[in-house]
Structures are given as structure tokens and as C-alpha cells.
C-alpha positions in Angstrom: 0.0 0.0 0.0 1.3 3.5 -0.9 2.0 5.6 2.2 0.1 8.9 2.2 1.5 12.4 2.1 0.5 14.1 5.4 -0.3 17.8 5.5 -0.2 19.5 8.9 -2.8 22.3 9.0 -0.6 24.9 10.8 -2.0 27.6 13.1 -5.8 27.3 13.1 -6.2 31.1 13.0 -4.0 31.5 9.9 -4.4 30.7 6.2 -3.1 27.1 6.5 -6.6 25.5 6.5 -7.6 27.6 3.5 -4.6 27.0 1.3 -4.8 23.3 2.2 -8.4 22.7 1.2 -8.0 24.8 -2.0 -4.9 22.8 -3.0 -6.6 19.5 -2.4 -9.6 20.6 -4.3 -7.3 21.3 -7.3 -5.7 17.9 -7.1 -7.0 14.8 -8.9 -9.2 12.5 -6.8 -6.5 9.8 -6.8 -4.0 12.2 -5.2 -6.6 13.5 -2.7 -7.2 9.9 -1.6 -3.4 9.5 -0.9 -3.3 12.6 1.3 -4.2 13.1 4.9 -4.5 16.4 6.7 -3.6 16.4 10.4 -5.5 19.2 12.0 -8.9 20.5 13.3 -12.0 19.2 11.6 -14.1 22.2 12.4 -11.5 24.7 11.2 -11.1 22.8 7.9 -14.9 22.7 7.5 -15.1 26.5 7.9 -12.3 26.9 5.3 -14.2 24.7 2.9 -17.3 26.9 3.3 -15.4 30.2 3.0 -13.8 28.9 -0.3 -17.1 27.6 -1.7 -15.8 24.1 -2.2 -18.0 21.1 -2.6 -15.7 18.5 -1.0 -16.8 16.9 2.3 -14.5 16.4 5.3 -14.1 12.6 5.7 -12.1 10.2 7.9 -8.7 9.0 6.7 -10.0 5.5 5.9 -13.2 6.6 4.1 -14.0 5.3 0.6 -15.7 8.6 -0.3 -14.0 11.3 -2.2 -13.2 14.2 0.1 -10.6 15.8 2.3 -9.2 13.2 4.6 -8.7 14.6 8.1 -6.9 13.0 11.1 -8.6 15.2 13.8 -6.5 16.3 16.7 -8.7 17.7 19.5 -7.3 20.8 21.2 -9.1 22.7 24.0 -9.7 26.4 23.8 -9.3 27.0 20.1 -10.8 30.5 19.3 -13.0 29.2 16.5 -12.3 32.1 14.2 -9.5 33.2 11.9 -7.0 36.1 12.2 -6.3 36.0 16.0 -3.1 35.3 17.9 -3.9 32.7 20.5 -1.7 30.3 22.6 -4.2 27.5 22.0 -3.5 27.8 18.3 0.3 27.6 19.0 -0.4 24.4 21.0 -2.5 23.0 18.2 0.2 23.7 15.6 2.7 21.9 17.7 0.4 18.9 18.3 -0.4 18.6 14.6 3.3 18.5 13.7 4.1 16.1 16.5 1.4 13.7 15.3 2.7 13.8 11.7 6.3 13.2 12.8 5.3 10.1 14.7 3.3 8.9 11.7 6.4 9.3 9.5 8.6 7.6 12.0 6.2 4.7 12.2 6.2 4.3 8.4 2.6 5.6 8.2 3.4 8.7 6.1 5.7 9.1 3.2 6.3 12.8 3.5 5.1 15.7 5.7 4.0 19.0 4.1 3.6 21.7 6.7 1.2 24.7 6.5 2.4 27.9 8.3 2.7 28.3 12.0 3.0 31.5 14.1 6.2 31.6 16.1 4.7 34.0 18.7 1.7 31.7 19.3 4.0 28.7 19.5 6.2 30.3 22.1 3.1 31.5 24.0 2.0 27.9 24.3 5.4 27.0 25.9 7.0 25.5 22.8 10.2 27.4 22.4 11.5 26.8 18.9 12.7 29.2 16.2 10.3 27.6 13.7 9.5 24.3 11.9 13.1 23.3 11.2 14.3 23.5 14.8 11.1 21.8 16.1 11.4 19.0 13.7 15.1 18.4 14.6 14.1 18.2 18.2 11.1 15.9 17.6 13.3 13.5 15.6 16.4 13.7 17.8 18.5 15.1 15.0 21.7 16.9 15.9 21.7 19.2 12.8 19.2 20.3 10.2 19.2 22.7 7.2 16.7 24.8 5.4 16.6 24.5 1.7 14.4 26.9 -0.4 13.7 25.3 -3.8 12.2 26.9 -6.9 12.3 26.2 -10.6 15.3 28.4 -11.4 16.9 29.1 -8.0 17.5 27.0 -5.0 19.3 28.0 -1.8 20.4 26.1 1.3 21.3 28.0 4.5 24.3 27.7 6.8 22.1 29.3 9.5 18.6 30.7 9.6 16.7 32.1 12.6 19.5 33.7 14.5 20.8 37.3 14.7 23.2 38.5 12.1 25.9 38.7 14.7 25.3 35.1 15.7 25.1 34.0 12.0 28.6 35.2 11.4 29.8 33.1 14.3 28.0 30.1 13.0 29.7 30.3 9.6 32.5 27.9 10.6 34.5 25.7 8.2 32.8 22.6 9.7 29.3 24.0 9.3 29.8 25.3 5.8 31.4 22.1 4.7 28.5 20.0 6.1 26.0 22.4 4.4 27.7 21.8 1.1 27.7 18.0 1.6 24.0 18.0 2.7 22.9 20.0 -0.3 24.9 17.8 -2.7 23.4 14.6 -1.3 19.9 16.0 -1.6 20.2 17.1 -5.2 21.7 13.8 -6.2 18.7 12.1 -4.5 16.4 14.3 -6.4 17.9 13.2 -9.7 20.7 15.7 -10.4 23.7 13.4 -11.0 26.4 16.0 -10.7 25.1 19.0 -8.8 26.8 22.4 -9.4 27.0 24.3 -6.2 28.1 27.8 -5.4 29.0 29.1 -2.0 28.1 32.8 -1.2 30.6 34.9 0.6 29.7 36.4 3.9 31.4 39.8 3.6 31.0 42.4 0.8 33.1 41.2 -2.2 34.1 38.2 -0.1 36.2 40.5 2.1 38.5 41.8 -0.6 41.5 39.8 0.7 40.9 40.8 4.3 40.0 44.5 3.6 36.4 43.9 4.7 36.9 41.0 7.0 38.7 37.6 7.0 35.8 35.2 7.5 35.6 34.3 3.8 39.4 33.5 3.6 39.7 31.8 7.0 36.4 29.8 7.3 34.5 29.6 4.0 37.3 29.0 1.5 38.8 26.0 3.4 35.3 24.4 3.5 35.0 24.8 -0.3 38.5 23.4 -0.8 37.7 20.3 1.3 34.4 19.7 -0.5 36.2 19.9 -3.9 38.8 17.4 -2.6 35.8 15.1 -1.9 34.7 15.3 -5.5 31.9 17.8 -5.1 31.5 20.3 -8.0 31.5 23.5 -5.8 32.8 27.0 -6.3 33.3 29.8 -3.8 33.2 31.9 -1.9 31.5 34.0 -4.6 30.4 37.5 -3.8 26.7 37.4 -2.8 25.9 40.4 -5.0 26.5 38.3 -8.2 26.1 34.6 -7.2 22.3 34.5 -7.2 22.1 36.1 -10.7 24.5 33.5 -12.0 22.5 30.7 -10.4 19.2 32.1 -11.7 20.7 32.2 -15.2 21.5 28.5 -15.0 25.1 28.6 -13.8 24.5 26.6 -10.6 22.0 24.2 -9.3 22.3 25.4 -5.7 23.6 28.3 -3.7 24.9 28.0 -0.2 23.7 31.1 1.7 25.5 32.1 4.9 22.5 33.5 6.7 18.7 33.9 6.6 18.1 37.0 4.6 21.0 36.4 2.3 19.1 33.3 1.0 15.5 34.4 1.5 15.6 37.7 -0.2 16.6 36.5 -3.7 14.2 33.5 -3.5 11.2 35.6 -2.4 12.0 38.1 -5.2 11.9 35.5 -8.0 9.6 32.8 -6.6 7.5 34.3 -3.9 4.4 32.2 -4.7 6.1 29.0 -5.8 9.2 28.4 -3.6 9.2 25.3 -1.4 10.8 25.1 2.1 12.6 21.7 2.5 14.1 20.4 5.7 17.4 18.5 5.1 19.4 16.4 7.6 16.3 14.8 9.2 15.4 11.0 9.2 12.0 11.9 7.7 11.0 13.8 4.6 9.4 17.2 5.1 8.7 20.2 2.9 6.5 23.3 3.4 5.0 26.4 1.9 7.3 29.3 2.1 4.9 31.9 3.6 3.5 32.8 6.9 0.1 32.6 8.6 -1.2 35.9 7.0 -3.6 36.7 9.8 -4.6 39.9 8.0 -6.4 37.9 5.2 -7.1 34.6 7.0 -10.8 33.7 6.7 -11.4 35.9 3.7 -11.0 33.2 1.0 -8.3 35.3 -0.7 -5.2 33.3 0.2 -3.1 32.1 -2.7 -2.7 28.3 -2.6 -0.1 28.1 -5.4 2.7 27.6 -2.8 0.9 24.7 -1.3 0.5 23.1 -4.7 4.2 23.5 -5.3 4.9 21.9 -1.9 2.7 18.9 -2.7 4.4 18.5 -6.0 7.8 18.5 -4.3 6.6 16.1 -1.7 5.6 13.7 -4.5 9.1 13.9 -5.9 10.6 13.2 -2.5 8.3 10.3 -2.1 9.3 8.9 -5.4 13.0 9.3 -4.4 12.3 7.4 -1.2 10.7 4.6 -3.0 13.6 4.3 -5.4 16.0 4.2 -2.4 13.9 1.4 -0.8 13.9 -0.6 -4.1 17.7 -0.3 -4.6 
């Protein structure tokens, strides 16, 4: 039996329920039948009504066409969209926890996560910087990485949700090297036989031989040299003001960004509605929409579900890669 893709609904007050039901309504029935949403039944039913969809909410084992929901009861949900509430933070955590346990038990092929609100999550007592850190903790992983993937530009980050000052400290030779290795392994898994990787510099013009800082010479360049010695096709450090243009024009399959905004800004400029957030380094497969909870439009029916469709397509590719690995 084919294991399903599992979608976590995200914060019940955000647009997660809406983009989920819209995306599933756009999928062929066969794909809907192989997808389970972990979340709140009532919230998803409200989203179906707001969006004017004709699909019923059904149990995961139902033979009827519809949106299959594994309901996770949470006390105190506000019952409306667009509000910041600790109960919603608790719900978002519990949905993800359930999905992770399903994946670990072999009951899910891949997890696709709808957006969570970090403030609500922390208000509920779950102190994580976002999905990636939470998933690493839940799976017992020592390290994880965020990859943002789009059709013409993909970026993997050395660090993400830390201050710029801390990000500079985290750009060690060891971490940069492991980021290169992790990105290389993932692209090979996804069917790129010889990935071409570029590593962005951390200082303007990669430090200009120490004039603007020595981090590129002392930490990043040695990591690139070691990766090349291991047979990885990688170049760098390359000045961040040119490397993304070169990658977008087809020069590289992946850019290693040194910190959050260095990678997020170019991706959101060229693929705001289609980029997919992928967690690397975990024992389970997970990808996500690359947008937030959008409380300002939640419950209006106006949320764009294109990002969720892209995430589901990427999840299908990851599922296919996993099946190929199992068959090998």
C-alpha cells in the first residue's frame, strides 16, 4: 500500500486551512485519496465553506472522495481566523508532533507543513525558532538545514533564525562544509547526477582579501576546498551580489547562503508564490509552503494556494526518491 503524504494544518487562525483545502480541491481525486490532513476538523470545514468548495471532510479510511482529516482535539481554540492565541500555538505543535510520529512509524511518506505562528507557538510553551528546529528536536536530529527550492533558483542556508551577529559566528568551516555535503546529497537524491554548487561569501566582495573581514578566507574558502577534494563540484566563496544572478541564469543548481536574509531575499524576489521550504538532515522527509500565517487575510478566501500546490508536487518527488532508495 502506498503511504500517504500528510499535511499539517498549521496555526488554526492562519491561512493554513484555506490553502490546504484549496490545493486539495485542485488535485486529482487519486491524489486526494493518498493525502491526509492532520488538524482540526471544524476549522477545515469552515475553510471549505469560505472557499465555496463542494468537498466533504471525511475520515482517513473513508472510501468517499473528500478531504481526509486526522482530527487532533485541542481545547480552547478560538473558533475564528486572524487572531493570535496560545491555544493555536499548542494546536500547531500537536499537529506536527502527530505527523512526525506517523512518518517515523512508516505511516506517512512525507510531511507537508502549512504555516505556524512563532509567537503563538512560544506563548504555548514550545520554544522553537520555527519548523526546522522543532522537527530536529522531535526527531532527535543533531543538525538540520533549510533549503528553499524553486524552478530556477535553490538556496540552502548555513544558519537561519538567529541574529546576524550570531550567524557570522556560525559560519564555521565545519558547518559550511557540512551544508555543502548535505545540499549535494539532496540534489543527487532528487535526480541531479552531478550538482553544481556555489557558496556565497559572507562579507562584501568576499572580504577583498581581508580588507572587509577575513571570514571568507579563514572559514569559508577552506570548506569549499575540502568539498572539492571530496569530488563535489563546488565553487566559492563568490560575492553574494552576483552569485544569485549567476545561479538564476543557469550557472549553478544550488547556492549555499550564509544566513537567513542572504538566502531568503533572492528566493522571495523571483519565486514568492512557488518556492518550497525543504528540511534536510532529518530522518524523515518534510517540505512546506514558504509563507506565513497571514492573519490579515485569514478567513477571507483570498489566500493564494499556489505555494501549497508546489509543496505537494515537491513532496511527491521526494516520495518517489524514497521509493527508489527502498527498491535499490
